[in-house]
DOZAMI-132112 format. One record per residue (C-alpha): residue number from 1; residue in one letter; z negated, x, y negated. Coordinates in steps of 0.25 Angstrom, whole numbers, plus 5000, padded with zeros to 4 digits. Last residue first. Layout:
// residues N
<kese NUM; a; <Z; X; Y>>
...
This chain:
// residues 287
<kese 287; y; <5091; 4950; 4889>>
<kese 286; i; <5078; 4948; 4895>>
<kese 285; d; <5066; 4940; 4888>>
<kese 284; l; <5054; 4941; 4898>>
<kese 283; k; <5041; 4933; 4900>>
<kese 282; y; <5031; 4941; 4907>>
<kese 281; s; <5023; 4935; 4918>>
<kese 280; i; <5011; 4943; 4924>>
<kese 279; t; <5004; 4938; 4938>>
<kese 278; s; <4989; 4941; 4948>>
<kese 277; a; <4990; 4938; 4960>>
<kese 276; s; <4979; 4937; 4972>>
<kese 275; n; <4985; 4936; 4986>>
<kese 274; l; <4973; 4944; 4993>>
<kese 273; i; <4982; 4957; 4993>>
<kese 272; n; <4984; 4956; 4978>>
<kese 271; v; <4995; 4950; 4970>>
<kese 270; i; <5001; 4956; 4958>>
<kese 269; t; <5012; 4945; 4951>>
<kese 268; i; <5023; 4951; 4940>>
<kese 267; t; <5030; 4939; 4933>>
<kese 266; l; <5043; 4941; 4924>>
<kese 265; t; <5048; 4929; 4916>>
<kese 264; c; <5061; 4928; 4912>>
<kese 263; s; <5068; 4925; 4898>>
<kese 262; g; <5082; 4927; 4898>>
<kese 261; k; <5093; 4937; 4903>>
<kese 260; n; <5090; 4943; 4918>>
<kese 259; l; <5077; 4952; 4923>>
<kese 258; q; <5080; 4958; 4937>>
<kese 257; v; <5065; 4961; 4943>>
<kese 256; i; <5061; 4973; 4951>>
<kese 255; g; <5046; 4972; 4955>>
<kese 254; a; <5032; 4974; 4953>>
<kese 253; l; <5032; 4990; 4954>>
<kese 252; q; <5019; 4997; 4952>>
<kese 251; k; <5018; 5006; 4938>>
<kese 250; t; <5008; 5017; 4935>>
<kese 249; d; <5009; 5027; 4943>>
<kese 248; d; <5025; 5029; 4943>>
<kese 247; p; <5035; 5022; 4948>>
<kese 246; y; <5027; 5014; 4957>>
<kese 245; i; <5034; 5004; 4968>>
<kese 244; e; <5048; 5010; 4964>>
<kese 243; k; <5043; 5025; 4967>>
<kese 242; v; <5034; 5021; 4978>>
<kese 241; s; <5047; 5015; 4986>>
<kese 240; y; <5051; 5000; 4984>>
<kese 239; s; <5055; 4993; 4995>>
<kese 238; e; <5065; 4982; 4990>>
<kese 237; n; <5061; 4967; 4985>>
<kese 236; g; <5048; 4972; 4988>>
<kese 235; k; <5041; 4981; 4998>>
<kese 234; v; <5036; 4993; 4993>>
<kese 233; c; <5040; 5006; 5000>>
<kese 232; l; <5035; 5017; 5011>>
<kese 231; k; <5043; 5029; 5011>>
<kese 230; g; <5052; 5036; 5021>>
<kese 229; a; <5066; 5028; 5016>>
<kese 228; s; <5059; 5013; 5018>>
<kese 227; e; <5044; 5011; 5024>>
<kese 226; k; <5038; 4997; 5019>>
<kese 225; l; <5025; 4998; 5013>>
<kese 224; v; <5018; 4984; 5015>>
<kese 223; d; <5008; 4974; 5011>>
<kese 222; y; <5012; 4978; 4997>>
<kese 221; s; <5022; 4968; 4992>>
<kese 220; i; <5032; 4968; 4981>>
<kese 219; n; <5037; 4954; 4978>>
<kese 218; e; <5050; 4956; 4968>>
<kese 217; v; <5058; 4944; 4961>>
<kese 216; t; <5049; 4930; 4961>>
<kese 215; a; <5054; 4920; 4954>>
<kese 214; g; <5046; 4915; 4943>>
<kese 213; n; <5054; 4919; 4931>>
<kese 212; v; <5056; 4933; 4937>>
<kese 211; a; <5044; 4936; 4948>>
<kese 210; t; <5038; 4950; 4951>>
<kese 209; i; <5028; 4950; 4963>>
<kese 208; i; <5019; 4961; 4966>>
<kese 207; k; <5012; 4961; 4981>>
<kese 206; y; <4998; 4967; 4986>>
<kese 205; p; <4996; 4972; 4971>>
<kese 204; v; <4991; 4987; 4972>>
<kese 203; a; <4976; 4992; 4970>>
<kese 202; v; <4972; 5007; 4967>>
<kese 201; n; <4980; 5012; 4955>>
<kese 200; q; <4985; 5001; 4949>>
<kese 199; r; <5000; 4999; 4944>>
<kese 198; t; <5005; 4995; 4931>>
<kese 197; r; <5016; 4984; 4936>>
<kese 196; y; <5030; 4987; 4935>>
<kese 195; v; <5044; 4980; 4935>>
<kese 194; y; <5057; 4987; 4939>>
<kese 193; y; <5067; 4979; 4929>>
<kese 192; k; <5082; 4975; 4932>>
<kese 191; g; <5090; 4969; 4920>>
<kese 190; a; <5090; 4960; 4909>>
<kese 189; p; <5085; 4968; 4894>>
<kese 188; l; <5070; 4965; 4892>>
<kese 187; r; <5061; 4958; 4882>>
<kese 186; r; <5047; 4957; 4886>>
<kese 185; e; <5042; 4971; 4882>>
<kese 184; n; <5026; 4971; 4877>>
<kese 183; l; <5019; 4969; 4890>>
<kese 182; l; <5030; 4969; 4898>>
<kese 181; n; <5031; 4985; 4898>>
<kese 180; h; <5046; 4988; 4899>>
<kese 179; s; <5050; 5002; 4906>>
<kese 178; v; <5063; 5009; 4905>>
<kese 177; g; <5069; 5013; 4917>>
<kese 176; n; <5083; 5011; 4913>>
<kese 175; k; <5086; 4998; 4923>>
<kese 174; d; <5071; 4992; 4917>>
<kese 173; k; <5057; 4996; 4920>>
<kese 172; l; <5048; 4984; 4918>>
<kese 171; t; <5033; 4985; 4914>>
<kese 170; i; <5021; 4975; 4918>>
<kese 169; t; <5009; 4983; 4914>>
<kese 168; g; <4995; 4979; 4923>>
<kese 167; m; <4996; 4968; 4934>>
<kese 166; a; <4982; 4971; 4938>>
<kese 165; l; <4977; 4970; 4953>>
<kese 164; p; <4962; 4969; 4955>>
<kese 163; l; <4957; 4976; 4966>>
<kese 162; e; <4955; 4965; 4978>>
<kese 161; r; <4941; 4958; 4980>>
<kese 160; g; <4932; 4962; 4993>>
<kese 159; a; <4938; 4960; 5007>>
<kese 158; r; <4951; 4957; 5013>>
<kese 157; p; <4955; 4959; 5028>>
<kese 156; m; <4965; 4970; 5031>>
<kese 155; l; <4978; 4969; 5037>>
<kese 154; i; <4986; 4965; 5023>>
<kese 153; r; <4976; 4977; 5018>>
<kese 152; p; <4982; 4987; 5025>>
<kese 151; n; <4996; 4986; 5018>>
<kese 150; v; <5005; 4989; 5030>>
<kese 149; a; <5015; 5003; 5028>>
<kese 148; s; <5028; 5001; 5033>>
<kese 147; s; <5038; 5007; 5042>>
<kese 146; n; <5042; 4991; 5050>>
<kese 145; k; <5038; 4997; 5064>>
<kese 144; s; <5029; 5008; 5057>>
<kese 143; d; <5019; 4997; 5051>>
<kese 142; f; <5006; 5005; 5045>>
<kese 141; v; <4994; 5002; 5040>>
<kese 140; k; <4985; 5012; 5033>>
<kese 139; f; <4972; 5015; 5029>>
<kese 138; e; <4967; 5027; 5019>>
<kese 137; l; <4953; 5028; 5020>>
<kese 136; c; <4945; 5034; 5010>>
<kese 135; s; <4937; 5047; 5007>>
<kese 134; q; <4945; 5050; 4992>>
<kese 133; e; <4946; 5065; 4991>>
<kese 132; e; <4962; 5062; 4986>>
<kese 131; q; <4963; 5053; 4996>>
<kese 130; w; <4977; 5057; 5001>>
<kese 129; g; <4971; 5061; 5015>>
<kese 128; t; <4961; 5068; 5020>>
<kese 127; n; <4949; 5061; 5012>>
<kese 126; g; <4940; 5055; 5022>>
<kese 125; s; <4937; 5040; 5028>>
<kese 124; t; <4928; 5041; 5040>>
<kese 123; g; <4935; 5039; 5056>>
<kese 122; l; <4940; 5031; 5065>>
<kese 121; y; <4929; 5022; 5069>>
<kese 120; e; <4932; 5010; 5077>>
<kese 119; g; <4935; 4996; 5068>>
<kese 118; s; <4946; 4991; 5078>>
<kese 117; e; <4947; 4999; 5090>>
<kese 116; v; <4953; 5012; 5093>>
<kese 115; f; <4965; 5017; 5103>>
<kese 114; q; <4970; 5031; 5108>>
<kese 113; k; <4956; 5037; 5105>>
<kese 112; e; <4954; 5054; 5105>>
<kese 111; e; <4953; 5056; 5092>>
<kese 110; i; <4946; 5042; 5087>>
<kese 109; e; <4934; 5051; 5098>>
<kese 108; k; <4937; 5064; 5090>>
<kese 107; s; <4933; 5055; 5078>>
<kese 106; i; <4940; 5055; 5066>>
<kese 105; s; <4928; 5060; 5056>>
<kese 104; s; <4930; 5073; 5054>>
<kese 103; d; <4945; 5070; 5048>>
<kese 102; d; <4939; 5061; 5039>>
<kese 101; l; <4950; 5050; 5035>>
<kese 100; n; <4961; 5049; 5026>>
<kese 99; a; <4968; 5040; 5034>>
<kese 98; y; <4967; 5028; 5043>>
<kese 97; v; <4982; 5023; 5048>>
<kese 96; t; <4983; 5010; 5053>>
<kese 95; s; <4995; 5008; 5063>>
<kese 94; l; <5002; 4993; 5064>>
<kese 93; g; <5009; 4990; 5078>>
<kese 92; d; <5000; 4978; 5081>>
<kese 91; e; <4993; 4984; 5091>>
<kese 90; h; <4987; 4994; 5081>>
<kese 89; s; <4992; 5008; 5078>>
<kese 88; i; <4980; 5019; 5073>>
<kese 87; i; <4983; 5030; 5064>>
<kese 86; v; <4970; 5038; 5062>>
<kese 85; s; <4971; 5049; 5049>>
<kese 84; n; <4964; 5062; 5042>>
<kese 83; g; <4974; 5063; 5031>>
<kese 82; l; <4984; 5054; 5029>>
<kese 81; a; <4992; 5060; 5019>>
<kese 80; s; <5002; 5049; 5015>>
<kese 79; e; <5015; 5041; 5017>>
<kese 78; f; <5014; 5035; 5032>>
<kese 77; w; <5028; 5035; 5031>>
<kese 76; g; <5028; 5047; 5039>>
<kese 75; f; <5017; 5053; 5044>>
<kese 74; d; <5016; 5066; 5034>>
<kese 73; d; <5009; 5080; 5037>>
<kese 72; s; <4999; 5087; 5031>>
<kese 71; h; <4988; 5075; 5034>>
<kese 70; d; <4979; 5081; 5044>>
<kese 69; s; <4971; 5074; 5055>>
<kese 68; i; <4979; 5063; 5060>>
<kese 67; i; <4974; 5054; 5071>>
<kese 66; a; <4986; 5045; 5078>>
<kese 65; t; <4989; 5034; 5084>>
<kese 64; i; <4976; 5028; 5087>>
<kese 63; r; <4978; 5015; 5094>>
<kese 62; g; <4974; 5002; 5089>>
<kese 61; k; <4961; 4993; 5086>>
<kese 60; d; <4960; 4988; 5071>>
<kese 59; a; <4957; 4995; 5058>>
<kese 58; a; <4950; 5008; 5064>>
<kese 57; k; <4939; 5012; 5057>>
<kese 56; v; <4937; 5022; 5045>>
<kese 55; e; <4922; 5024; 5041>>
<kese 54; s; <4924; 5025; 5025>>
<kese 53; p; <4924; 5032; 5012>>
<kese 52; d; <4927; 5020; 5000>>
<kese 51; k; <4941; 5019; 4994>>
<kese 50; f; <4951; 5013; 5006>>
<kese 49; i; <4965; 5018; 5005>>
<kese 48; l; <4974; 5007; 5008>>
<kese 47; s; <4987; 5016; 5014>>
<kese 46; s; <5003; 5015; 5010>>
<kese 45; n; <5001; 5022; 4996>>
<kese 44; i; <5014; 5020; 4990>>
<kese 43; t; <5018; 5034; 4987>>
<kese 42; g; <5020; 5044; 4975>>
<kese 41; g; <5003; 5048; 4980>>
<kese 40; r; <4998; 5034; 4980>>
<kese 39; l; <5004; 5022; 4973>>
<kese 38; q; <4997; 5010; 4979>>
<kese 37; g; <5003; 5001; 4992>>
<kese 36; f; <4991; 5001; 4998>>
<kese 35; y; <4979; 5001; 4989>>
<kese 34; s; <4970; 5012; 4985>>
<kese 33; y; <4956; 5015; 4985>>
<kese 32; f; <4952; 5002; 4989>>
<kese 31; s; <4940; 4994; 4983>>
<kese 30; d; <4947; 4981; 4979>>
<kese 29; s; <4947; 4978; 4994>>
<kese 28; n; <4932; 4979; 4995>>
<kese 27; t; <4930; 4988; 5006>>
<kese 26; e; <4930; 4984; 5022>>
<kese 25; k; <4922; 4997; 5031>>
<kese 24; q; <4936; 5005; 5033>>
<kese 23; p; <4949; 5002; 5042>>
<kese 22; w; <4947; 4987; 5039>>
<kese 21; d; <4950; 4979; 5048>>
<kese 20; f; <4968; 4975; 5053>>
<kese 19; s; <4976; 4964; 5054>>
<kese 18; f; <4987; 4957; 5061>>
<kese 17; g; <4995; 4947; 5058>>
<kese 16; c; <5008; 4952; 5054>>
<kese 15; f; <5007; 4967; 5056>>
<kese 14; s; <5022; 4969; 5063>>
<kese 13; f; <5024; 4980; 5073>>
<kese 12; f; <5021; 4994; 5075>>
<kese 11; a; <5022; 5003; 5087>>
<kese 10; c; <5014; 5015; 5088>>
<kese 9; t; <5019; 5029; 5091>>
<kese 8; l; <5011; 5037; 5082>>
<kese 7; t; <5009; 5048; 5091>>
<kese 6; l; <4994; 5050; 5096>>
<kese 5; i; <4982; 5059; 5091>>
<kese 4; i; <4990; 5065; 5082>>
<kese 3; k; <4982; 5079; 5076>>
<kese 2; k; <4987; 5085; 5063>>
<kese 1; m; <4981; 5097; 5058>>
């Protein structure tokens, strides 16, 4: 059974200049269970998923707009089964979602409250959502005025090391759907290509920048996921759906390029949230 304490009628505004505290005890950045923007259950993950069980607290003061005690129904573009959850709206207009909570840990006091203070106890992480028996918090930030999910990490304090990003194998897919592995194929026909890097299981780059002859042709960012046609999409030159960003379990889109006849240099750069970058370049012969 689902209990809605208050209706989801809060106003949403710009989140520029705003910040949240940690929704649970501070943890190292290299120990998250899954990053925002990761492939998850056939969708683009709109959550930051913590790895260790913990008490969960309000990331900032705000109004409790909903307490969900069941996850049998979808909540629009929230994109996942939330399990037992608390949803809070804030003065800046954003909403935070604290999902995958243990039902018995959500106190009557919280259920009867309209407002909470920053750091106030909400419950304990459980395994009621999509965590596959992982007792960890699923934390979301939404801006429904702009129909977007916000990467929680751009609003939270940094702590510890980042999980290393690995470029992996770079492949290009041509208009006929044929893949070209740049490790052993550098002579290609002119045309439009989808550029892919190897997908990592947990970490997601904050940005992926693709350049041809030193000029940036694509900049894919994971700061927000924008809603398009009822689905959350990644921002680049276009709004990319999950099928475009993750065509399968092994690949992640780095960009779309037009390669013209002649010699050219294709460069891919992956950047983490601390602005630390890793770059690889290939000299190609285009005929």
